[in-house]
N, C-alpha and C positions, 0 to 999 in steps of 0.2 A: 786409018780412021778408027778401026777397032781399038788400036793402041791408044790413040789420042782421046778417044771417047771416054774411057775410064779416067784418064788424067784430067780431061776437061771437066768431067763431072767432079773429080776430086778437087780441081782448082776452083771450079764454080762453087762447090760445096765449102771449100776453104774460104772463099770470098764471101759466100752467103752466110756462113755460120756467124762471123763477127757482126755482119750487118743485122742478122736476125737477133743476135745477143744484144746488140746496141739498141735495136728497135725495142726489144723486150725490156731492157734496162731503162730506156727512155720513158716507156709507158709506166714502168714501175716508179721511176723517179717523179714522173708527172703526178702519179697517184699519191706518192708520199709527200710531195711538195704541197700539193693542194690540201692534203690531209693535215699537215702541220700548220698551214696557214689558217685553216678553220679552227684548229686546236688553240693556236695563239690568240685568235680572235675571241674564242670562248673564254680563255683564261683572262684575257684583258677585261672582258665584260664582267666576269666574276670578281676580279680585283676591284673594279670600279664600284660595284655594288657594296662590297665589304668596306671600301674606303668611305663611301657615303654613309653606311651604317655606323662606322666608327666615329666619323665627324658628327653625325646626328646624336649619338649617345653622349659624346663629350659636350656638345652644345646643350643638351637637355640637363646634364649634371651641372653645368656652369650656370644655366638659368635657374635651376632649382636651388642651388647653393646661394645665389644672389637673392632669390625670393625669400628663402627662410632666414637669411641674414637680416633682410629688411623687417620681416615679421618679428625677429628677436628684439630688434630695437623698438618696435611698436608695442611690445609687451602684451600680447593677446592673453585672454583668460576665459575660463568657463565660469559664468556667474554662480555665486553662492546661493544655496536654497534659502538663506536667511534674508535675502533681499535688503541688504544694508545700503543706505544711501551715504556714500563716502563724502558727499558735498556738505553734510551736516557737521563733520568733525566727530571725534571720538573722545569719550570720557571713560577712563579705565581704572577700576579699583582692583588691586591685587592684595589678597590676604595671605600672609605667610605665618603659618602656625609655628610659634616659638615656645611652646610649652615644654615641660620636662621630657615628655616622650620623644620629642624631636632631637634629643641629645643622643639617642640610640644610633647605631651605625649599621650600614649594609655594605654592599660591594662598592657603592659610590662614595663611601665615607659617611660622615654624620648626615642625618636626615635634614638638619637645618641648612647645612652647606649646599646640599642638593636642591633644597627648596629655593634658596637664594639664587642659584644658577638658573633654575627654571624661570624664576620671576624676571631675571634679566633678559632671558630669551623672549619672554612675552613682550617686554617693553620694546625690544628691537624689531618686533614684528609689526609695530605700528609706525605712524608717520611722525615726523619731527615736531609737528605743531599740535599733536594730541596731548591731552592732559591726563595725569596719573595720580592715583592715591595708593600709598603703601600702608597697609594696615597690619597690626599684630595683635596679640592677646592683650597688650597693655592698654589699648584703646586711648592712647595719649591724644591730647588736644592738637598737637602739631601734625598728627596724622589725619585729622579731620578736615583736610583741604586737598585740592588738586594742584599738582606741581608739574613742571616740565620733565622731560625724560632724564636730563642730567641730574636734577634734584632727586628724582625717584631712584636712580641708580645709586646715588650716595646714601639715601635713606636705607636701601637694602643692605649696603655694606655695614651699616651701624647696628643691625638687628642682632640681638643676643638672646640666649635662653632666659625665660622669665618664669616666675612662679605663678603667673596669672593663667587662668583656664576659662575658656568660653565654650558656648554651645554654637552649633552650626547656624541655628536660627538667629542667634544674637549677631553673629558675624555678617550674615546676609542683610539683616536689618540695618546694621551700621554701614555697610557698603552702599546700600540703596539710598541712605539718607544724604550721601554726599553728592548725588546726581541732581543737577539742575539744568534748565534750558532744554533745547531740542536736539542736543547732540546724541549720537549713538552711545548706548550705555553697555559697558562690558564689566562683568564681575568674575574674577578668577579666584578660586579657593585652592591653595596648595597646602596639603596636610597629609598626615598618615591616616586620618579619619579613624581615630580610636572610637570605640563604641560609646564611651562617655561623651565624646565630642559630637558625634552624629546624633545621638539620642534615638528615640523610637517614635517621636511625634511627627505628624505630617508637616513637611516644610512648606511655608507660604512665601511666595516670591512675587515680585512685580513683573507683569507680563511684558513690559517694555525693556527689561534688563536681560541681556544675553549672558547666561551663567555657564561657566566652564569649571569643571573640577579636575584637579591634577592629584591623583591618589598615589602617594609615594609608597614604595614597597618596603615594609618593615617586617621584622621577624617577631613572632610571639616569644616573649621572654618570661622566664619564671620570676616571680616576685612575691615576697611576703612583706606586708606593711603593718605598722602599728595603726590600727583603724581608729580606735577611740579609747578614752579612759574616763572613769568617773569614780568619785569618792562615795562610799556607802553612807557616811554620816554628813548631814549638812552643817553640823556644828563641829568646830575644831578647837580642842582645848590643849593647853600646854601639858607635856609629859603624859599624854594618853596615847593609846594604841589606835592608829588609823588603818583603814583598809581601803585599798585602791583596786578597782577591777580594771583589767587591761584586756582589750579585745584585739586579737590579731586576725588578719585575713590573708589567706593564701590565694593569690590571683593566678597562680600557675596551673598547669595541667597535670602536675605530678605531686606526690606527697612530699611535704617539706618536713624533714626529720630533724629533731633535736635543735630547734632554733633557739639560740641563747638569748635570754631576756634580762635586762638590768634596769633597776630603778635608782635614780640619783635625786636627792633632795638637797638643794643648796650646795651642789657639786660633791656631796658626800654619798657614797654608795649605801643604800638602805636595804635593798633586797635583790635577789637574783632568782632566775628560774629557767626552765628549758621546756619547750613545747614541740609536739609533733602535730602537724595540721594537714588534714586531708585536702586534696585538690579542690579548689573552688569553694572551700568552706571557711567558717570563722571559728575561733576557739577563744574562750575566756579563761583568764587566770586571775586569782585574787592575791595581791601582795600586801603583806602587813608590815608596818613600820611604826616607829615611835621615837621619842627623844626630841620632840620639836619645841622650840621656844616661841615666844610671842612674836607677832608681826607677820609679814608676807613671806611665803615660802615659794621657792622656784623649783619645780619638779620636772624631770625629764625621764621618759621611758624610752629605752633604745634596744635595738636588736642588731644582729650582724647578718646581712643578706646581700648577695651579689648576683648580678651586676648593677641592679638599680638600688640606689642608696638614699635618694631624696626623701623617701617616706619611712626611713628606718628609725626616725626619732619623732617623739611627740612631746611638746612642752605643755605644762599646765602650771597654774598658780592658784594659791588659796591663802586665806588669812587665818592665823591662829589668834582668836580674840581673847581678851582678858575677861569679858563678861558678856551677858546677853540681857537686853532691856525688856522687861515685861511691865505692863500697866494693868491695874485692877480698878475698875470703876464700881464703887460700892454705894449701896443705899444705907447700909448699917455702919455705924462708926465702930461697933464692937466686933466686926468680922475678923475671924482669927484663923480659919483654915487655910485660906490662900496665902496669908502672910506667913504662917508657920511653914507651909510647904516650900515656898521659894526662899525663905530666910535660911533654910537648912543647908543650902548649897551656895557658897560664895560666888559661884559663877553667875548666878542670876541676880540682876539688879531690879528689884521690885519697886514700882512707883504706885502709890494709891491716890486715887482722885475721888472726891465725893460727887454724888450725882448732881448736886446743885452747882458745882463749880468745875465743869469739864473744860480742859484746855484742848480745844479741837485742833489747833495748829500744831500741837506736839504729838498727836496720835500717830502720824506717819513715821515717827522716829522709833517706834516700838515694834518688835517682832511679833508680839502676842498681846492681844487686848482681851481682857476678861470682863464680861458684863455680869455683875454679881448682884442678883436680886433687886434690880431697880424697881422702884414703885411706879414710876410714870415715865418710861423711856420716850423721848421726844422724836418727832419726825426729822428734826435737824440731825440728831445723833444717828438715826437710821441712814440718812443720806451720806454722812461722813463715813460710817462703817461700810456702806455699799461701795463707795469709791476706794476705800482702804483695801477691801477684800479683792476687788477687781484688779488691783495692782499687785496682788500676791500676798496680801496680809492674811493673818489667821485670827479668828474671833471665837471665844467660847462663851456661850450664853447659859447662865443659870437663872431661870425665871423666878419672879416673886409670886408665889402661889396665892398671896392675899391681895394682889393688885387687881385692877379692873381687867376682866378678861378681854373685853372689846378693845381696850387700849393696847394690850399686849398683842392681840391678833393683828391690829393695824401695824404695829412695830415689826412684827415677824414677816408679814406679807410684803412690807416695803423692802425687806431683805431677801425676797424670793424664797421665804421659808413657809411651811404650812401654818395655818392659823390655829390658835388654841380653841378646841371644841368645848371641853368641859373639864371641871376639876373633879378628879376621882378621889374618894376618901376611904375606899376599901383597901385594907392592907394586902400587899402581895409581895412577891419576890421576883427578882430578875431571873429569867428562865434560861438565858443563853448569852454567851460571849463569843465574839468572832475572833478566835485565836489565830486564824490565818491572815488577819489584816496586818499590814506592815507595822502598824503602831504597836502591836503586841509581839513583834519579833524579838527574840532574845530576852523577853520578860520572864518567862518561866523556864527553869532548867528542865523540869519534868512536869508533865500534866497529870494532876491527881484525877482519879476516877470520879469522885464526888466533889466537884469544885464548889466551894462556898461562895455564893454570890450575894450582892447587896439586898437588904430588905427596904421596902418603900411603903410609907403609910399614906402619903398624899402625892398626887402627880397630875400633870396635865395630859389629856389625850388630845390628839391633833387631827385636823381635817386634811387628808392628803388624797388628792385625785390622781397623783402620779408619784410612785415611789421609786422610779427607775434611777433617779440621781441620788437616792439616799443610801448611805453605807452604814448599816447597823453595826455598832461596836458592842453595845449591850442592849438587849431587848427583853420586854415583858412577855408574858404568855400571849399566845395568838399573834405573835410577831409585832406587838405594839412597841412603839418607840420608847426607849428609856434614855439612851445616849447614842447619838448618831452624827455622822459627818456628811456635810453637803458641799460638794465642790461647786464653787461659784466664781466665774471669771478665772483669774490666775491664782486665786486663793481658796480658802475654805472656811466654813462656819461649823462649829460643833454645837449642837443643841441638846440640852438636857431636859428631861421631862419633870424634874424636881429640883429643889434648891439644896443648899448645903446645911440646912438647920437639922439638928438632931431629932426634932419632933417629927419631921417629914420623912427622913430616911437615915440610914447609917452609911450612906455613900461616901461622905467625907472622911469617915473613920475606917472605911473598908480598905484592906491591903491593896486592892486593885487601883484605888484612887491615885496614889502617889506615882506609880510607874506610868499610869495613863496620862496624867497631867505633865509629867516630865517628858514623855515621848512627844506629846503635842507641842510642848515648848521647843524641844529640839528640832522637830520637823518644821516649825514655823520660822526658823532662822532664814533670813533673806540672803541667800548666797548668790553672788554674781557668777556668770559663766566662768568655768575654770580655764577655758581657752577659746580663741577665735580663729577664723580662717583668713589668712592673708589674701588681699585682693577680692574678698567676698563679703565678709562682715564689715559693714561700714558704720555701725552704731554700737558703741560700748556702753555698758550699764555700770552704774556705781550708786552707792548710797548717796543721799542728798548732800551736795557740796555747796556751801554758801560762798559766793564770789563777790568781792567788792567791786565798786565802780571802776577802779583803776587796776584791778587784778585780772589775771587770766590763767587758765590751765595750759600745761604743755604735755605733750606725749613725747617722751625722750628715750632714745637708745643710742648705741654707738654710732656716731656720724649721722644721726637722724634726730630731727626735732620738728614738730609741727604743732600748731595751735588749733585744736579742734573747735568746732562750733558746739556751744552748750545749749541744751534744752532741759528745762526743769519740768518734770511730769510726775505729779502725784507721789511726792515723797522720794523721788529718785532723780538722779542726774544722768542724762544721756549725752554722750560725747560723739559727735559725728566726725568721722575721719575720712569718709568717702573711700577712695581706693588708694590712699597715700601710703598705707602700710603694705609693702611689697615683699618683705622678707620675713621668714620665720625667726622667732626669738622672743626675748622678754623686753617689754616696754614699760617705762614708769610714767605714771600720771603725777605730775608735779605742780604744786602751787607755791610759787616762790622757791624757797630752798627746802621745802618739806615734801616728802613722798607720800601721796595719799593712797596710791594703789599700785599694784604691779599686775600687768595683763600679759598673757602669753598668746603668741600667734604661731600657727602652723601652716604648712603648705597644703593646698587642696588635694584630697585623696582621690579625686576623680581621675587623676593622671596615673594612678597606680595600676589600673587594669590595662595590661598590654595586649588586649585583643582588639581586632580591627574590623570595621564594617566592610563587607564585600561590596563590589560595584553593583551587583544586582540588588542588594538590599538598599543601597543608596538611591538607586533609581526608583524603588518603591516608595521611599520617603517623599520624593518629588511628585509621585503619582503620575498624572498626565502632563505635567508641566515640562516644557522643553529644557533639557540640560545636556551639555556636551561633556564627554569624558575624554581628556587628553592623555595619551600614553606617555608616562615619564621616561620610558625606556627608549623613546625615539631619540636619534642622534641630534636632531634639530627640531625642537618643539616649536620654534618660531615659524617653521614652514607650515606646521599643522595649524597654528593660530592664524597665519596669513590666509591659508586655504579656506578656513572656516569663515573668516571675516570678509575677505576680498574675492573669494572664488579660487579656482584652481588656475594658477598662472602657467602659461605655456611657453614663455620665452626661453627657458632652459631647454625644452624639447626642440624648439626651433633652432637654437644654437647647435645642438647635437646633430640635427639633421643637416645643417649647413656643413659641418665638418665631415659628415658621412658622404655627402655628394662630392665634396672636394677630394676626398680620398678615392672615390670611384673614378673621378676624372684622371687623377694621377695614375691609377692602375691601368686605365684604358690607354693612356699615352705610353706608359712604360711597357706593357706586356701584350697589347693587342697589335700584332704584326701582320702585314700583308705579304703573302708569299710571292716570289719572283717566278715567271714561267720558264720552262725548259723544253727543247724539242724532243719529240718522242720518236724513237726508231721503230720501223716496222719490218 
């Protein structure tokens, strides 16, 4: 038993141990099993939630993509602040600056080409049924109407650089004049906005017009221009020395050094010079020349200056005459001083008329009229002289001291001259001479200290309430008038206090008398303007031209001919050419086969200043008026125009969002994976 007992225990233990191990493993297995079942159930639930989330996200992306795609086709927009009613239709005026300054270049090429591109973009921003005006500096009649988009685009392609120059206010007025009806009105101004174009006056616009400015970016360029010229003498004689004053202007910001200057007369070089001009300043130079024959002379002043060359030349014309016509209306048949004076020089052609037989119709053909001691000047003569002087004529009056004072006073006051007060018979002497007056220029080589002046025995004193318009040439003691000039209208009257008889004074025999009368005669010459400005001056002046019933005048140049409208006005002929002269050069006024005159035209110098108005200064010109500024640097100015007129369109944003949500859906399908469950070992 004792032996068996340990073996029994061992056998029992041997049997019990596996049973115990099995029971232990079974419990462990049961625990692991049920634990894995719970884990699998948890994983399954998690995967189900993630699957639902994935499907929900895909569904949302798909729904949003479809919604925004529908919105894109619906073309939603945010309304514009301008509150434009698109049901009215649109009338659009587009101004393209085609002046000389637009020939400059920047990074985009020439400014004109850039302006034309921007104008086309503006047209594309509007609807197909809208109407357009394309306007340039030429202000042509064909541009004063509204056309469809295709015609407007064709008109833009035809635009070229022009010599015409306008002001911003003129452009806006022209644009607003084309608008009619109840349509929406849009005005676009595309320009470099030179200071000469913008001006400094406040701009006035129509409140119903939507104005937009497109300011092109241009560079300030150095430029020197022939600004103007003028001849010092109004009288031009053959084989005499002439003097021409030339004014140059430096529009740049730096000193222009040694600018070469040249003068040609009838294609022959007559003078040269060289000037240095400070920045922003003008400088004059006087060029002398001679050797001219009779007839019309064509002159050109030129310089060399780059890069702008359109203002480097200035044309002018003048006539060298064989004679000058003077008329003396005399009361005395034995008058000798005036006759002797003008007979001494063959250049002057003197005509004498008696007081009793005055040819009034011929007076306008004379450059100088001398009233010499008339006994009883009539009111009719006074009216003729007043009209003659107002149109640029010159009159010299020597009174008759023995005539009726009241009659003379009425004659003088009718001419806006002072009345004769009394006849003075106390001998005196002229006390002063106005040597600084232009009439005495170059008369005296040297000025003597004790200048001998005329003696006078009898003279009129005058009643003058206002002496501000009197220019004393010779005066008596106490500043009393002896010989004075009165500017009246476009002309002048010279009034003497005494006559030319030896008993009353020695004035006619005095050395100062001859140069004084010659200077007056030369200054009285009626000279037409020596040049005009193309596209600006539309009225040409000429001496009176008689045209028959079947005759007409022509303005002729190379490949150019126009028949101007004629107007006869007070002894001269005016030729109206409107804006038909567009190019600089020389033009002939012809009557049949004969040339009556040669006129010179030049380009407008307002384009010479290559400085530009800043946007802030432009805004000030419009004051509180609403005006939009469109940025020319924008890649698509049409979008800016459409946004301003129609509001901010959102269809592009909707289309982009549609693509974004489709992309998110694809990414969810492709990369959003649900992990598979695996048993866990414990």
